[in-house]
N, C-alpha and C positions, 0 to 999 in steps of 0.2 A: 345475504348474498346468495344468489341461486347456485344450486349444485351444478357440478360439471363432471362429465364422464369423458375421459381420454381413452380412446379405443385403439387397439392394435399397436400398443407400445412395447418396447423391450427395455429390460433393466440392464445396467452396465455389466458386461461380462457374461450375459446370459442371452445370447442371440437366438437360442432355440426355444425360448419360453416367452412367447408373446402374451401380454397381459392387458387388462383394462384397469384403469385407475378411477375410482369414484372419489371426487373431492366435494366436501360439504362443510359448511360452517368454518372455513379456513383450514381444514385439516384433511388428511387422507382418510376417507371413511372405509375404503376397501381396496384391496388389490386381488384381482381374481383372474383366472385364465381367460384369454381373449374369447369373447362371445358368451361367457357364462353369466348368469344373472347375478347382480349385486346382492349380497346376503343381508344388507341392512336397509331400512327405509331412508328416504331422503326428504329434506325439508320441502323441496319443490321438484317438479319434473326436471331432470338434468338436461342441460345443453350437452350435446354429444359432438366431440371433435375427433376425427380420425387422424392420428399422427403418422399413419402410413409406415409403420415399422421403425420409426425413429427411436432413439435411446433417450429414456427419461432418467435423470439423475437428481439428487438433492441440489437445490439452488446453491450457487457459489457465493462465498464470502471473501472479501478482502480484509484481512485482519489488521491492516495498518494503513490508514489514509489521512491526509489533510484535505478534507473534501472541498472546502471553499477555495483553498489555494489551487487544487487540481482544476476546479471549475474555471478559475481565472486564467490559469496557465493555458488552457485550451484555446484562449483567445490571443495569446501572446506570441512573440517572435521566438522560434525554436533555434537556438544556437548550439544544440547538443552535438552536432556533427563537427564542430570546430576542432581543428588539430593544432591550433596555435592562436596566440592573441591576434596576430594579423588576419588570420582566417575569420575569427569571430567578428573583428572590426569590418571585414569585407561583407559579411552577412548583414551587419547593421547598415552599412552604406547602401547595399543592394536594396534593402527594405525601404530606406528613405528615398532612393532613386525611383522605386516602383510605385510608391503610394504617398499620399500627403502625410505629413507628420501629425502626431496627435495635436488636437486643438487645445487652445486655452492654456498653453504652458505646461500641459501634462507631459510626462516623460514617455519616451519609447522604452518599453519594458520587454526584455528578453529573458530566457531561462535556459538552463541546461549545461552551461559551460563547466568543464572540468580541466583545471589548469595545471595540476601537479606535474604532469609529464610534458608540458609544452616547452618548446625550445626558446620561447621568448616570454617576457613578463607582461601580465595584464596591467596596464597603467592607464590613468586618466588621459595621458597624452595620446595614447594609441586611439582611444575612442574619439578624442577631440579632433584628431586628424581625419577620421572617417566622416564625422558629421560636417566638418569644414569642406571636404571634397564633395559632399552631397549638396552643399550650399545651404545647409540648415544648422549653422554653428550654434544657434541659440537653443536648439532642442536638447533637453536633458535626456541622457541615456543611462539606464540602470539595468544591468544584467544580473540575474540570480543564478547562483551556482547550482549544479545538478543536485547537490545534497541539501540545499537551502541554508547551509551554514555560513555562507559568505555572499558578498555582492561586489560587483565591479561597476564603477560609475565614471562617467565623464566629468569634467570640471563643472559643467552645468548640472549634471546629475547629482554631484555632491552638494551643490547649493540647494537643489530641490529637497534633498534629504536633511537640510539644515546643518551641513558640515562646511564650515568656511574654508578650512584647509586640511589637506591630507597628503602624506608623503608619496603615496602611490596611486590611490584610487581603488585599491583592493581592500575591502572591509571584511574582516574575519571575526567570526564568533561574537564576542561582546562588543566589538566595534559596530557590527552590523545589526544585532538584535534590537537595540534601542531605536535605531533609525528605520527599521523594517516596516512599522505600521504605515508609513507614508506610501508604501508600495503594495503591501499585502492586505490592505483593507479598502473596502468600497462601501457605498451606501447599502443599507440593509436590503432594500427592494432589489437592487442590482445583484447583490450577492445571492439572494434567494432565487432569483430567476436563473442565474448561472448554475447554481447547485441543482435545481430541478432539471435543467438541461443535461447536466453531467450524469444525473441519476438515470435519465432515459438512455443515455449512451451506455452506461454500465449495464442496464437491463438487457440491452442488445447483445451483451457478451455473457449472459446467463447469471449476472450478479443479482442476488436477492438481499444482500446485507453488507454493511461495512462497519468497521470500527473507525470512528472519526476522532483523530487527535489534533484537530485544528487548534492552533495556539490562540485561543479566544475564550470568551465567556460562553461556553457551549450550552450551559443550562439556559441562559437567556436566548441564545440564537435558536436552539432547537425547540424550546417552548413556543417561540414566535412562529416557527414553521409548522409545528403541530397545530397551533391555533388557526393557522391559515389553511389547514386541510392537507398537510403533507401526506402523500401516498406513494412516493417514488420507490422506496425500498426500506428495508430495516436498517436502523442506525443505532449503534451502541456508542454513546458519547463519552469521551475521556474528559477528565477534569484536571486542571493544572493547579499547582499549590496556591497560586494567588486567587483562585476561585473556589478553593475547597470549602471555605466557611459557608458559602451560599448553599452548596450541595448538602453539607451536613446539617445546616439549619433547616433545610427542607425535609430532612429525615430520609433522604434517598439512599437506598442500598443498591448493590450491584443487581441489575436486571429490572429495577423498578421503572414503570413507565414515567416519562417526563410530563405527559399531559394528564388529562382527567383520568383517574384510576378506572373509571367505568367506560372510558373511550378507547382510542386506538392504542395498541401496544407496539406499534412499529418503531417508536423511538424510546430507547431505554437508557438508564444510567450505566455507564461503563467504568473503567478503572481510573485510579489516580495515575497520571503520567508525569514522569520525572526524567529529565535528560542528565545523565551522569557524566558524559564526556562528549567529545566533538565528533569528527568524522575523519576518514582516511584521507580524502582528497584535500582537506584543509590542514592536514598534518596535526590534527588535534585529538584524534582518537587516543585514549590513554592506554599505554602499552608498558609491559615489563622491560622490553628492549628499546633502544633508541631507533628513531627513524634513520634510514640510510642517509649519510651525509649531513646529519644534523648534530649539533652540540649545544650545550647551554641548558638553562632551566626548563625549557619547553621541548627538549629533544625527545621526550617520551610521550608527548601529547599533553592534553590539559584535562584535569578533573574538574568538572563544573559544580559538584556538590560534595561536601565533606561527609564522610560516613556518619559522624556524630550528629549531623543534621538529617541525613537521609533516614536513618533507622527510626528516630522518633516520629518522623513524618509518616513512614510506612505503618508504624504501630498505631498511629491515630486513624489512618484510613482503614486499616484492618479492623480495628475495634468498632468502627462505624458501619461495617458490612461492605466495604469496597475492596476490590482487588487492586493490585498494583502492577503497573507496566513501566519497567525501568529501561530506558535507552542505554545500551552499552555496546560499543563497537570494538574498542581495543581489548586485548586479553586481560590487562590489569583492571580495566573498568568492569569487565564481566566478572572477574573474581570478586571484586568489591561488591558488585550487585548481588551476587550469590551470598556473600557474607551478610549483607543487609537482610535478605530474605530469611536466612537462618536466624539472625539475631532478633528479628521483628516477629517471626511467626506468620508473616503475611503470605497470602497466596497470589499467584498471578504469573506474569511473564517477564522475560528479558526481551526487549525489542532490539532486533538485529543480530545479537550473538555472533558477530562477524568473525572475530579471531578468538579462538579458545585454546587453552591448554588441555591436554588429555584428562588431567585430574578434574578439571572443571566440567567437562562433558559428563563425567560420572556424578558430579554434584548436582547438576540439573535434574538427573533422574532421582537421586536420593531425596532431594528437597521437593520434588513434584512441581518444579518450575517449568512452565512452557517456554519453548524457544520459538518466538515469533519472528520469522525470518523472511527476507525479501530476496529470493533467488536471482532475480534479474540484476540485482546489484553486483552479483558475482561476475556477470558478463560486462557490466560497466567498469568494474574495478580490477579485472584480471591483470591488465598491463601495469597499472599503477601499484598494485599489490606486489608484483614481482620486483618493482623498482624500489619501493619504499619499505617493504617488509621482506627483504631477501632472506631466503631460508625458512620463511614462515608460511608461504603460500599454501602448503599442504594442510595447515590448520585453519585456513580461512573458509568460511561458509561450509563447515563440516557436517553437512546434512546427513550423510550416510552414517557417520559415527554417532551423531545424536540419536538417530532412529534406532540403530543397533543397541544403544545403551538403554532404550526404553523411554526416551524423552518424547513428550508430546510436542509435535510440530504444528504450527499454523503458518500458512503462507499469506503474504501480502505484497503490496507494491511500494508503500511509502509515497504514494502519489502526492505530489507531482514529481517526485524523484524518479520514479518509473511509471509507466502507464497503468491506469486503473483497468487492468485486464487480467483476470486470473489465469487465462491460458498462456500468457507471456510468462508468468511466474512458474506455472506447471512445466512449461517447455524448458526453462532454464534449470529447474530442479532435476528434471529427468535426464537431460542431455548435457548440461554444462557447455552448451554450444549456441552460437548466434552468428549470423552473417556469414555462414559457410565455413567458419573456423573449426579446427579440431577441438574436441572437448578439452576443457581446462580442468585438470585434476579429476579425471573421470571416476576415480575411486570414491569420490564423494557424491556420486549420483544416487538418486533414489528412483524406484520404479513408478510407473504411471499410477498404479493403484494407491501407493503411499502418498504421492503428490495430490491426487484427487481427494483422498481422505483428509489431507491437511488443509483442504480448501472448502469444506462444507460445514464448518462450525461444529465439528464433533458428531455430526449425524452419520449413521451407517449408510453405505452406498446402496444396500438392499432396502428398497422402499417397503414400508409396512404400514398397515392401518394404525391410526393414532398419531402419526407424525404430522408435522406442519405441512400444509400444501404449498411449500416454497420449492419450486421445481424449475429445472432447465430441460428443454427438449432439444436434443442435439441431432444433427444430420448423421454423425458418425459416432460409433461407440469408441470412446478413447481407450478402452481396455482391449480393443481388437482392431487397432488401426490397420494392420496389414491386410485384413479382409476388406477394408473399405477404401484401399488405394490401389492404383495400378502400379505395376513394377515390383521390384524386390521388396521383401518384408522390411519395413522401415525401422523395426527394432534393431536390425543389424546395421543400420546406417543412421548414426545419431544426428547428422546434419539434416537428413530428410525427415527424421522424426521430429526434430525441433521445428522445422517449417510446418509440418502437419499439425502439431499441437498448437502452434501460434495461430494457425489459420482455422481452428475448429469453428465450424459454422453452427450458430445457435438459432434454431427455428422459432423458439418461443421461450418465454420466462413467465412464471407465475409467482406472486407473493400472496400468501394466505388464500390461494385459490382464485386470485384475480390476475388477469393478464396485465403484465407491465411491458411485455414485448410480444408481438404476435406477427410472425411472417410465415405461418404454415400455408 
């Protein structure tokens, strides 16, 4: 790959120090004062690109995605704005009124509904009425919840899923998961094209890498994409228990390339992924206290995997050189996940870490377990948290406490639960604000530097020779936003700061010194 010289660049937080960056052989070969000669030879005469004083930062990572599902959702009906079952049904009816229904008996698929605080119940009858009013009563409708832990289907949608009868049409957790492949899988060629398109869109937001927790045989899927010439971005692929044997039989350890060892290293093996509990909006996150207004055996939520199963599984993965990523949302699920890390000796992350007891914040630090968090979920869940976890909201998404305790944070989206856009996650982590609302539990905010550091896969923000040439070129220095905006300093106005961070303009992105997005 030809060398590349980026001239007249600035590093984050250092507007008074323009530099030139020499990129060669996929790495940063030199960082020198602007205009100074590069001190090292280059493999070929470098291309020179003047970035015109823009800020260059390490390329951004999304530490938690379901990449194929995100790629598919980008083509589907968005019902995330629905405030009631009737509202969601109206969105379905409007879509059927405006466009022809899917052909060949295929379902109309939507995504994003969150029903826990709705005044009415999501039932098959509500959707049946909507499609009947649109004159398309035979069209199956299946809507995916925002957290992907449930689905809501019309009567025809239930039949499409292979369910002859259901009392409501709302499928939760274990009711939904066995039926989900009818909706969440497509032909390989279609999936690969959609994923490539999603990767291009991510690159336009400065993304150079993702951790992919797609619920699939990721070894097979990503080896196929690598063989097909994948060059979109870096991917660290998770493995689920049902596919663990194949990864271990292949002798893959954390970080090993999935393709030819002498070929591309863009796609590498990632952690074992296990879901230990459910989610807040489906009332299945596993908690010490009951959900408000609930009683009975599931009033505390649902534990999806027993500790005496989880610990040996983590021991096996750890012994084989894999890290572990354990989904835990409720505070009791988080405590049990930390117990499992301690008992197994495994390394890795708790995914979500949404509701924590103070003692468990300290345990994250003591055990060296990463808190892999999705700050935009705090904005999605702020109202339902107050309703279902009354008196506990101050312990939800405790980013500031985790950071103060010395816990390593990584930010992600859980796309398609939230958009695959690190600036959305950064904005929520920094401001706890969205849509002009006042910050929610602002004591749990972290600063811009901390949020950016949690979004670059452990790299220092100060670029130096020897690091990978995975870079994002920004129109504005995120560490000095007031200097780049008109009006009052936005750090004193969290609503304005949230808008500014979400709207961060990315002029270019490079992976291993190769342009993946170029709008300079």
